[in-house]
C-alpha positions in Angstrom: 0.0 -0.1 0.0 2.6 2.4 1.1 4.7 1.6 -2.0 1.7 2.4 -4.1 1.2 5.9 -2.7 5.0 6.3 -3.1 5.0 5.3 -6.8 1.9 7.9 -7.4 3.8 10.8 -5.8 7.2 9.8 -7.4 5.4 9.5 -11.1 3.0 12.4 -10.7 5.4 15.3 -9.6 3.5 17.6 -12.0 1.0 17.5 -9.4 2.7 19.2 -6.8 5.1 21.4 -9.1 2.6 23.6 -10.8 1.6 24.8 -7.5 5.1 25.6 -6.4 6.0 27.0 -9.7 2.9 29.3 -9.5 3.7 30.4 -5.8 7.0 31.2 -7.0 5.7 33.3 -10.0 3.0 35.0 -7.7 6.2 36.6 -5.3 
């Protein structure tokens, strides 16, 4: 179960990356 979650986070970085990028752009 934990392995699946880790895989999802590892394979779906574009889910969190855009948020951080937008926050940096807003600044």
